[in-house]
N, C-alpha and C positions, 0 to 999 in steps of 0.2 A: 237797118235800114238797107233798101237796094233800089238804087235809080229813082229816091224823093217815096215810095211804098215799104209800107211795114209788111216784112214777109212774116204770114202767120203759119205756126207750126200745126202740122196736119196731124187729127190723131187716126188711126186707124182703129177700126169698131174691135170690140172682142167676136171672133165668130166662134160658136159651140165647134167642138171638135168633130161631132159628128156632122156637123155641116163640110167640114173641111175638103175640097176635092183636093186630086192630088196639082191641080194647075193655083188653087189658093193657097197651098202650104209653098208651092214654088215659089208666089209671089211675093209671101210674107216673108220667106227667106232672103230673097233678094232686097226687099224694101231695108230688112235688117241690115245685110251685110255694105247696104249702100249708106244707111245713118252712120255706120262706123265710119267708112271711107269719110264722108264728107264730114264728119267730126276729127278724122286726122288732119283733112286739108285744111280746115277751119283754123285747126292750132298752128300748123306749120305756116300757113299764110300769115299768121299774127306775129311768130318769130321773124319771119322774112320782113315783114314791116317795122317792125322794132328795130331790128339791124340796121335797116335804111335808116329810118327817122335816126338811129346813133351815128350812122356815117355823117348824117347831113346835121347832128349835133342839136337834135331836138330830141325832147323826151321819148321814151316808148310809152305803151299805153300802163298807166299806172294799174296794180295788184290791189284791188280792194277786197278785203278780208269780210266777209258776211258779218251778219251783226250777231252778235252773241245774246242781244236779250232775252231772245225766248228760249235760250238753251241755259239761261243762268240757273245753277243751283245754289241754296244756302253752302256756307264756306264749311269744312268740315273740322268739328274743333281741334287741334293740335296738343297732344297730350305732353306733361310734364316733361319728358324725354326732348320732346322735340321743341319747347318752348326754350330750355335751358340750353338746348342745341345754339339754338339764333340768338341766343344772347349775345352781347358783344361783349370781347374781351374786356379786361380789366387793366383801366387806364395807366399807363406809367407817367407819371409826373417829373417833369423835367425840372421844374423850378416851382419853387413855393415860397410867394409874397405875404406876407403877415400885414393885415391893415386894422388901423387904429379908430377906435370912436373918438371923433374930433372934442367930443366932452362929456362926461359921464357924472351924472347926478352923485352926491355924497349918501355915502352908506349903501351904494349898489354893489352885487357880488359878482363874480367875474365866472361866467359861465360855459368856457371855452370858446372854440372856434365853428363857425357854421359853413363847412367848404362851399366855393363857386369853381367847378373847373371849367377853363375854357379852352376848348382845342384851337389849336395855331402849330400853323408851320413854319420853319425856315428857309427861302431857297436864297443861298449865297454863296459865292465863290470863297473854298476855303484853300488859301494857297499855302504850300509849306515850304521853305527854304532849308535844306539840310545843308549846314555848312559845315562842310567834309574836310576834317585835317588833314592836311599836306604835309609829308617831311621828306627832306631829300638826305640820303642815306651817303654815309662817308665815301662811296664807290660812286655816287654822283648818280642813283636812281632816285626814282619818286615812289613814295608808298602812300596813297590816298584812302581814306576811310570808307569803307564798304557801307551801301545804302540797305535799308530793311529790305528783305526776304519778298515782301509783295511789292515792291518797288521796282519796275523795269523799265521804265521810259518816265515822261513828265507829264504821265495822268493819272490819279490815282484809282485806287480801285472802287470808290466811290460814283467816281463821277463815270467810268466803265461801266460796273452794275447797270446806274442810271440809265447810260445809252442803252444797254442791251435790255433792259426791260422795257422802257419805252417804246423801241423798234418791235421787238420779237412778242410782245405780251400786249402791249397798247397799241402798236399797228401805226406807229407816229413816221412817218416817213424820214428819207435823210436830210431832203430841203427842211424840212419842220424843226428837224432835231438842230440842223446848224443855225437855225435863224432863234430858237429857244437859248441855247447856249449863248450865242453872242451877245441875246438881250441879256442874258445873267453876268455878263461879263467876263465869260470863258472863251479865251483866245485859242480858238481850235479850227483844222481845215474842215473840210468838207473830206476828201483824202483821208484824214486820220479817221472820221468818222464812219468810215468805208472802213479802213483796217480795223477798228477796234470789233465792228460788228461781223466781221468774216474773215480774218488772216488769223495763224497762229490758234486755230481751236483745235488740236489735236485730240487734247486731255476728252474736251466735251464730244469730241465724235466717237473717242473711244469710248465715253460713258455708253452715249446712246446705240450703239452696237452690240455692245452688253447688255443693252435694257432687251433688245431683239431676240438674242442668243439663251438669255434664262428665260423670256416668257415662252419658246418655243420648247423648252427643253421640258419647263415646270407645267403648264398651264395645261387645263384639261380640253379647253377651247379658244381659237382665235376669230374674231369677227373683220372680214378683210372687205373694203370698198376703194373705189378709185375716182379722182376728177380732173379737169383739168387745170395747167400748170405749164403758161408758157415761159421758155428760156431762150436766150440771145434769138430771138425776135420770132422764134418757130412756137407751134403749139405742139406742148407736150401733155405729161398725165403725171399727177400725182399719186401711189399706193397708200392706203393707210391700213396696217395691222394693229388690232391691238384687244382688250378686254377690260376687264374692272380694274386692273392694276396696272395698264402700261397700254402707251401708244406709241406709235412709231411711224414715221412718211419717210416716204422714199419717191424719188422724181427722176423721172426719165424721160424718153423722148417716143417711146412704144408704150402698147396696151395689149400685150397677147400672153399666154403662157410662158414662155422661153423666160421673160422680160421679170414676171411673177417668182418662176423657180429662183430667178440669181437674185431676186432681194431674198427670199427663205433661205438660198445658201449663205447669205451675210457678208462675212468679209473672205471666207476661202472662194480661191478660182480654179477649183479643180473640176475636170470630167471624169466620170469612173465607169468604165464597162466592167459587169459583173452580170450575175448569171439572175439579177434583180431586173437590171435595166434592160435587159436580153426579154426577160418576161413581158418589160413594159410595150417595147416594141409587136412583140406578138400580139398584145390584146390591140395596138393601134394596127394590125394590118402591114405592118412592113412585109417587103417581099422575102420571100423563102431563101433566092440567091443571094440576096444580101445576109440574113440572120446564119445562112451556112458559114459564109466569111469570118462573122463576128464570133462564132460559138466558141471556138477554139482560144480567142482571147476574153470571151465573156467568163469560161471556167477559170482559169489560171486568176483571171483579176487583173485590170491596168488601171492606172491614176495617170490622166495626163492636167501636168501642172498647170496651163493656163488654155486660153482662148486659142492661140497662134498653136500651140502644139494639138490641141484638138482641131483647129480647122485642117491640117495638116496630117492628121488620122483620118480622116473624114474622107481625104482626096487616095489617102494611099490603102482604104478599102474600097474604093470605089463609089461610094456614095456622095451623089452630083447632082440630084436631084432635089427641088426647092421644099418638096414636101416632105422626101427622104432624110434630108438635112433636118428640117425640124423635128421630126420624131425622133432620130438617133439624139438631138443634142437634150430633147426633154428628158428623154430615158438617163442618158449619161447625168444631167443636173440631180433626177429623182435619185437615183441610187448614190450622187455625192452629198445631198442634204440627211439621206438616212444613215450617212456613216460619219455625221458631225453632231451628235447629240442632239437630234431630233425626236421628240417624243410621236414614235408611230401608231398613239391612240389618241394622238391630237386632232379633236375635228375642227375644220375651216368653215366657217359660216359665213354666207354671201347672197348677193342676190342670185341673179339666172346668167351673170357675165360668164363667159367660156373659158378664161382665162385662169379663174380659180378653183375649175372641177378637177383636183387634186387632192390626192390623199384621202383620208375620212372628208365628205364634203357634203355640208348638209346647206338646206335652202332656206331661205326666207317666206313664212308664210304670209306676209302682209304684200310680200311681190309676189305669191303665188296667186292671192286673192286677185288682185288686180285683173287678171287674165276673165275673170267672172264680171267682177264690178266695173270694168271700163266698157263693157259691152252697154249698148244704147237699145231700151226696149223699144218697140215700136207701138204696143198697145198696153192696155193693163194687163191683160194674162199674161204677155211676157212679163211684165214686171214684175206680178205675183211670183212665176217661176225664178226670176233671180233671185229676188229677195229671200225666198225657202230654200236655194241652193245657198244663199250667202250664210244663211241662221245654222243652216246641217254644218258647214264648215265652220264658222266659229265656236260652231259648240263643241265640236272636234277639238280645235284648238286648245279651247278653255279646258277639256277633258286631261288631254294632254297635259299642261300644266299642274294639274292637281296629281296625276300620273307621276310624275318627276317628282313630288314634294314624298308621295306616298305610293311605289310601286307595286303594284300588284297585277299578276299573270292573266288573270281573266280579266282586267281590264284592258290589258295591254291587246289580248286578240280581240276582245271587242272594238275598241279604237279602229285597230286593222280592218276588221268585216266595215265599219262605221263608212270610213274612207273610201274602200270598194264598192262599196253599195249606193254613194256619192257620184264618183265618179263613172260608176257603170250604168247611172240613171239618163235616159233618152230623154229627149221633147221634140216637137216637132219644128225646131230652128237649130241649123247646120251649126251658127256662130256659138250659141248655148255648147253643143256637143261636141265641137272641136277643141273649144276651151277645157273642157271636162276632161277629154280625152288627155291633153296636154297635161293637167294637173294629175293623172293617173302616170303619164312617162317617168313624172318626179318624185311617186311613189316612197322611194328609198331614200330619196335627199329629203324629205319631206317629217319622213316618221324616224328620222337617226335619232331623234330624241329619247323613242323608247326603248332604244337600247344605250344611250348616253346621256344620263338624267341632269346632268349639269350643263348640260348646252341650250342656249338662246334659242327662241323658237323665231328669231328676227336677226336682224344686222341695224338694229338701231345705235346700239352703241356707236358702230363704225360709221353711221350719218351723222350722228350729233357729234363726232371727233373731228369729221371730214369737214365740217363748217368751218372750224378755226380757219383753214388752209383758204377755204373760197374767200373768207374775210379777207385775208392775207392779198390773195389775189386782187380782188377788188378794188383794195386800195393802194397796194405795192406797183399791180402790172404784174411782170414778169421778172426774172433774175436774167442777168448779163453774162455773168464768170461762172464760171465751175464753183470756184469756192463758196460765192455768195448763193450757188443755189444749196450748197452741201450744208452751209451754214444755217442758212433758211430751213431748212428737214430736222436739222439736228437740233436747232433752239425750239423748234415749233414741238418735238418729239420729246423732248427734255421739260417744256412746259406743261403738257397735257399729262406728261407722268405724275409730274409735282403735284399734279392738280388732284389727280386720282390717288396720290399718296399723302393727301393731304400735307402736303410740305410746300409751305410759302415760297412763291417761282423766286421771288426777289431776293428772299435770305438763301436759299439754294442758289444764285447767281455770285450774291457777295462772297460764300463763305468759299466757292469755285475760284473766283479771281482774285480774293484777298488771300489766298494760298494758308486759310482757317483750318478746311475740313473737320470742322465740328458735326458737319449733315453727311452718314454714310451714303459710300458709293449706293445711288438709284437701283442698280438692277441687283444690291445685297437686300435692299429693305423689302422689293420685289420677291426675291428668292424666299426669305423669310417668310412673309405673307404666305405663299404658295405652298410654301411646305408644311406650315402650320395647320392652311387647310386640307391639305391633304390626308 
């Protein structure tokens, strides 16, 4: 609707190619570009309208999914193995009650019992009073009996596990947690709940960092992505790194390559200057005059222990311009990462965000396809051209998947030629040609799967994993203190990793909180899985 009038879509008629003059071609290109620009502006306007509505306390425009009625397909019959996998586990019987028949006719025969299982749950306080013996020795000192190893304050491991699980796994906010526990008769303050969720979690933080270290050392690939994560009232970011067996989340205020490299460096804080870091600088057009100053240092190799020492080193070398500091810092971080058990054959799969373009980098085909898919055709001819290009692109995609399962040198060369042929094809529309040129520019990253057969062709793993952090943000908002942000990242990492390893997150939490330690360290389980698969 516009000023009370219905805006009708103008359809551009198909014009035979032999009848297209240079002016007609130019006009069609302009129409195509304007259509794309209008579509983007419409999306931006709607985003701004939604934001204005939110600030006014009104609901944004609802997102209505298209009907799936026409696309409904008969459900695939599950195999016996799949059915067995989805069947519920054997119920553990807590109590058995025998029920007798009121009256039994004479000469009746007892035929056993008919089971009728009722599932129920008890939610009630369970308060234990430890009566600790207290003795006074002849010299006037007092000896008091020690508490059990898993008791270190006035709240037991079951309660702490429940608080951790409800908050980090089920997204129950701290105020609702306090309300729930108060109704249950548990006398606990809001501050204590916050402490249980965020304080003294060093063992959990260590286990999380070891997960990343193990994953980067032994995996064939990782998939990465990021999303927004507010902290201390400011917009920030959360980066996800993971694959089929682990997930790692790390929040920060920045979203650039230095930040990503610092995450890959893990718990290390060093900056390394050697021949490798010098080579990185040369590849990124570092000034020759500055390279000469660093050459003697790089031959001997030098390690700067922390950020302060690194900044002092940059000043001493006369590296003061922002872009030069950026390149030198990236180079020193790359060299540091490679010196700490980093798998040099590890492939990093991402969308086209520039900060992830380090080491062996592969691109997501779904994001690459959007360059063509998002083009708005202005007539049936353009639609036909786009449909044909997309069909060819996805045929190459499917053939690469087949190649990864059964590598064949001839098929490999054929796929490369097909990709070149697709990208070099030209149409009468500049928008389509530009999209094909961008596709060809990323050829190396898109066809890396022909060299490394284990890597996925998309970053779906990361996009699926990062939804958990998005849900967390929508329910809880941002974090305030450093410990809160660190705890959120840690427990989200441990939760998602437990799920990938098919370990109950609740049982994992209780095992750690109660100091039982029957469940092995998650990074050890990951190590065993990755070594077994290699």
